[in-house]
Structure formats: C-alpha cells, structure tokens
Backbone as CSV, one residue per row, in Angstrom:
resi,resn,N_x,N_y,N_z,CA_x,CA_y,CA_z,C_x,C_y,C_z
1,MET,58.530,-80.784,-37.587,59.583,-81.155,-36.670,60.412,-79.917,-36.287
2,TYR,60.774,-79.104,-37.285,61.581,-77.919,-36.993,60.788,-76.914,-36.172
3,ALA,59.498,-76.809,-36.429,58.658,-75.907,-35.643,58.587,-76.378,-34.197
4,PHE,58.517,-77.674,-33.980,58.493,-78.224,-32.623,59.790,-77.895,-31.891
5,ILE,60.931,-78.082,-32.562,62.228,-77.763,-31.952,62.312,-76.276,-31.659
6,TRP,61.866,-75.437,-32.594,61.915,-73.986,-32.404,61.073,-73.568,-31.194
7,ARG,59.904,-74.188,-31.044,59.045,-73.844,-29.903,59.645,-74.294,-28.579
8,LYS,60.380,-75.383,-28.559,60.920,-75.929,-27.318,62.234,-75.267,-26.889
9,LEU,62.896,-74.542,-27.773,64.141,-73.869,-27.390,63.818,-72.699,-26.467
10,PRO,64.604,-72.531,-25.394,64.288,-71.487,-24.404,64.930,-70.128,-24.735
11,PHE,64.635,-69.121,-23.907,65.295,-67.813,-23.838,64.961,-66.868,-24.988
12,GLY,63.779,-66.892,-25.517,63.368,-65.917,-26.520,64.075,-66.102,-27.858
13,LEU,64.039,-65.051,-28.672,64.593,-65.140,-30.022,66.100,-65.354,-30.023
14,ALA,66.825,-64.626,-29.173,68.283,-64.769,-29.134,68.675,-66.183,-28.705
15,GLY,68.008,-66.710,-27.703,68.301,-68.066,-27.243,67.944,-69.108,-28.286
16,LYS,66.861,-68.869,-29.004,66.456,-69.808,-30.058,67.466,-69.804,-31.208
17,LEU,67.987,-68.639,-31.569,68.988,-68.569,-32.635,70.282,-69.270,-32.218
18,VAL,70.739,-68.981,-30.993,71.962,-69.616,-30.500,71.747,-71.129,-30.360
19,GLY,70.604,-71.523,-29.835,70.290,-72.944,-29.686,70.223,-73.659,-31.026
20,SER,69.657,-72.988,-32.022,69.577,-73.582,-33.365,70.966,-73.791,-33.955
21,VAL,71.833,-72.785,-33.795,73.199,-72.906,-34.309,73.940,-74.033,-33.589
22,LEU,73.764,-74.120,-32.273,74.413,-75.191,-31.516,73.894,-76.575,-31.915
23,LEU,72.590,-76.697,-32.116,72.030,-77.979,-32.565,72.546,-78.362,-33.956
24,ALA,72.630,-77.380,-34.855,73.148,-77.657,-36.199,74.620,-78.062,-36.130
25,ALA,75.411,-77.369,-35.298,76.833,-77.708,-35.159,77.008,-79.089,-34.539
26,ALA,76.192,-79.414,-33.552,76.271,-80.740,-32.932,75.902,-81.834,-33.931
27,THR,74.917,-81.568,-34.778,74.528,-82.553,-35.795,75.643,-82.763,-36.807
28,VAL,76.249,-81.679,-37.258,77.358,-81.782,-38.219,78.534,-82.519,-37.590
29,ALA,78.867,-82.201,-36.337,79.983,-82.868,-35.656,79.692,-84.355,-35.475
30,LEU,78.464,-84.701,-35.121,78.102,-86.107,-34.961,78.243,-86.863,-36.281
31,LEU,77.777,-86.255,-37.360,77.917,-86.898,-38.669,79.387,-86.998,-39.066
32,TRP,80.155,-85.900,-38.880,81.542,-85.829,-39.337,82.454,-86.800,-38.588
33,TYR,82.275,-86.880,-37.264,83.208,-87.656,-36.449,82.712,-89.049,-36.085
34,VAL,81.414,-89.342,-36.264,80.896,-90.649,-35.880,80.310,-91.391,-37.082
35,ALA,79.323,-90.802,-37.730,78.597,-91.521,-38.780,79.440,-91.738,-40.038
36,PHE,80.098,-90.701,-40.526,80.876,-90.849,-41.752,82.082,-91.772,-41.585
37,PRO,82.863,-91.670,-40.493,83.956,-92.638,-40.324,83.465,-94.084,-40.213
38,TRP,82.286,-94.279,-39.613,81.740,-95.629,-39.523,81.356,-96.149,-40.917
39,ALA,80.793,-95.287,-41.760,80.301,-95.712,-43.069,81.385,-95.761,-44.134
40,GLU,82.522,-95.114,-43.921,83.553,-95.025,-44.954,84.050,-96.391,-45.447
41,PRO,84.331,-97.372,-44.581,84.786,-98.666,-45.110,83.729,-99.392,-45.926
42,LEU,82.475,-99.029,-45.758,81.395,-99.683,-46.482,81.171,-99.094,-47.872
43,LEU,81.741,-97.918,-48.135,81.532,-97.219,-49.398,82.695,-97.468,-50.351
44,PRO,82.440,-97.517,-51.670,83.485,-97.879,-52.641,84.315,-96.707,-53.151
45,PHE,84.378,-95.571,-52.445,85.073,-94.405,-52.978,86.576,-94.607,-53.086
46,ASP,87.187,-95.381,-52.215,88.631,-95.598,-52.242,89.021,-96.870,-52.971
47,ASP,88.083,-97.521,-53.613,88.363,-98.770,-54.317,88.732,-98.463,-55.759
48,VAL,89.894,-97.818,-55.936,90.340,-97.393,-57.258,91.556,-98.218,-57.643
49,GLN,91.520,-98.787,-58.836,92.649,-99.561,-59.329,92.990,-99.061,-60.721
50,VAL,94.056,-98.298,-60.814,94.488,-97.749,-62.088,95.772,-98.452,-62.490
51,THR,95.734,-99.095,-63.637,96.922,-99.757,-64.152,97.117,-99.351,-65.598
52,GLN,98.350,-99.295,-66.019,98.638,-98.938,-67.399,98.632,-100.177,-68.286
53,GLU,98.760,-101.331,-67.693,98.878,-102.544,-68.480,97.543,-103.044,-69.011
54,ASP,96.426,-102.557,-68.500,95.123,-103.045,-68.921,94.355,-101.907,-69.569
55,SER,93.919,-102.097,-70.803,93.178,-101.055,-71.492,91.705,-101.087,-71.151
56,GLY,91.241,-102.119,-70.468,89.848,-102.206,-70.094,88.997,-102.940,-71.108
57,VAL,89.504,-103.168,-72.296,88.765,-103.861,-73.324,89.409,-105.226,-73.530
58,PRO,88.649,-106.314,-73.338,89.241,-107.640,-73.515,89.710,-107.853,-74.949
59,GLY,90.905,-108.393,-75.102,91.453,-108.695,-76.418,92.180,-107.544,-77.068
60,GLU,92.149,-106.356,-76.466,92.831,-105.202,-77.050,94.202,-105.049,-76.404
61,PRO,95.258,-104.851,-77.196,96.593,-104.724,-76.594,96.723,-103.433,-75.807
62,SER,97.609,-103.451,-74.818,97.825,-102.257,-74.000,98.873,-101.362,-74.652
63,ASP,99.113,-100.170,-74.049,100.035,-99.193,-74.620,101.496,-99.453,-74.321
64,GLY,101.825,-100.405,-73.522,103.222,-100.644,-73.183,103.432,-102.073,-72.740
65,ASP,104.686,-102.414,-72.573,105.023,-103.745,-72.112,104.949,-103.743,-70.590
66,ALA,104.099,-104.578,-70.015,103.888,-104.580,-68.572,105.111,-105.092,-67.822
67,VAL,105.936,-105.906,-68.475,107.077,-106.493,-67.787,108.250,-105.518,-67.746
68,THR,108.597,-104.922,-68.898,109.768,-104.053,-68.955,109.422,-102.583,-68.770
69,GLY,108.155,-102.214,-68.985,107.764,-100.820,-68.853,108.101,-99.982,-70.068
70,ASP,108.469,-100.608,-71.192,108.795,-99.864,-72.406,107.528,-99.263,-72.992
71,THR,107.674,-98.057,-73.499,106.553,-97.414,-74.177,106.769,-97.524,-75.674
72,PRO,105.713,-97.490,-76.452,105.870,-97.568,-77.895,106.638,-96.370,-78.442
73,ALA,107.223,-96.544,-79.613,108.021,-95.485,-80.230,107.116,-94.317,-80.618
74,GLY,107.665,-93.129,-80.623,106.905,-91.942,-81.006,106.713,-91.030,-79.819
75,ASP,106.380,-89.799,-80.128,106.167,-88.820,-79.078,104.723,-88.900,-78.614
76,GLU,104.520,-89.195,-77.347,103.161,-89.328,-76.844,102.463,-87.985,-76.706
77,HIS,103.220,-86.894,-76.804,102.650,-85.560,-76.705,102.526,-84.896,-78.074
78,ASP,102.551,-85.657,-79.128,102.435,-85.128,-80.472,100.995,-84.694,-80.720
79,LEU,100.808,-83.448,-81.157,99.479,-82.941,-81.425,99.088,-83.254,-82.866
80,PRO,97.850,-83.637,-83.102,97.420,-84.005,-84.456,97.061,-82.818,-85.338
81,TYR,97.431,-81.605,-84.932,97.110,-80.429,-85.731,98.246,-79.420,-85.608
82,ASP,98.230,-78.446,-86.490,99.281,-77.439,-86.537,98.956,-76.318,-85.559
83,THR,99.807,-76.107,-84.581,99.550,-75.054,-83.597,100.002,-73.688,-84.078
84,GLU,100.892,-73.628,-85.049,101.361,-72.342,-85.567,100.264,-71.636,-86.352
85,ARG,99.459,-72.375,-87.061,98.409,-71.784,-87.872,97.250,-71.288,-86.998
86,ASN,97.083,-71.851,-85.810,95.982,-71.463,-84.936,96.241,-70.146,-84.224
87,ASN,97.505,-69.738,-84.127,97.831,-68.474,-83.477,97.812,-67.353,-84.509
88,PRO,96.936,-66.361,-84.364,96.892,-65.274,-85.349,98.118,-64.384,-85.213
89,GLU,98.490,-63.821,-86.305,99.620,-62.875,-86.320,99.214,-61.611,-85.588
90,PRO,100.105,-61.052,-84.756,99.750,-59.789,-84.085,99.603,-58.667,-85.104
91,SER,98.589,-57.880,-84.900,98.337,-56.789,-85.856,99.277,-55.629,-85.548
92,SER,99.679,-54.917,-86.588,100.608,-53.805,-86.418,99.872,-52.473,-86.299
93,THR,98.563,-52.504,-86.370,97.817,-51.253,-86.260,97.676,-50.888,-84.794
94,SER,97.805,-49.607,-84.521,97.658,-49.120,-83.147,96.382,-48.300,-83.055
95,ARG,95.884,-48.169,-81.878,94.624,-47.437,-81.682,94.838,-46.004,-81.397
C-alpha cells in the first residue's frame, strides 16, 4: 500500500517527500479532530470514581466516618521505621 502511494505521488523525490509529510499530517489531523473526539464518549477512560468512604472490600470498615469526615486518631504520616538511623554520619576525613 505504501509503495503504491509512493509511486502515485508526483514531482520526483522532493515532491514525494513533501506529499508524504502532508498525507501523514492530514491523517493525524483527521484522527485527532474527528475520530478520537467521536470515540471518546465510548471509552471508559474518564469513568473514574474515587471515594474515601469505600475501601473496595465488602465488609471491611473504611478509614473515616463518611458522614462527619473525621479521620481516625494518630498521625497518618507516621513512618514505621527510624529515619535517623538510615542517614549515615558525615565523615570528617578530607581528600
């Protein structure tokens, strides 16, 4: 198919290169402005429902009260390990 298009484009090598670029740009524009907008409502990419009240597992309690918005007691950013021990002491030796 591409060989057929290449043979049918006029004006020698320069015309074939310019014609190929124009055909590729026209194809991309047709897809971008016509085909993709038509297909977008049919695709589930924007069907996102994120809620904090549902953990996704039936019978498992959620992390907060859905009515009042209260969060459980404790620091939610508490790390389960010691960060001071993970940082090595700077060495005093110079090169």
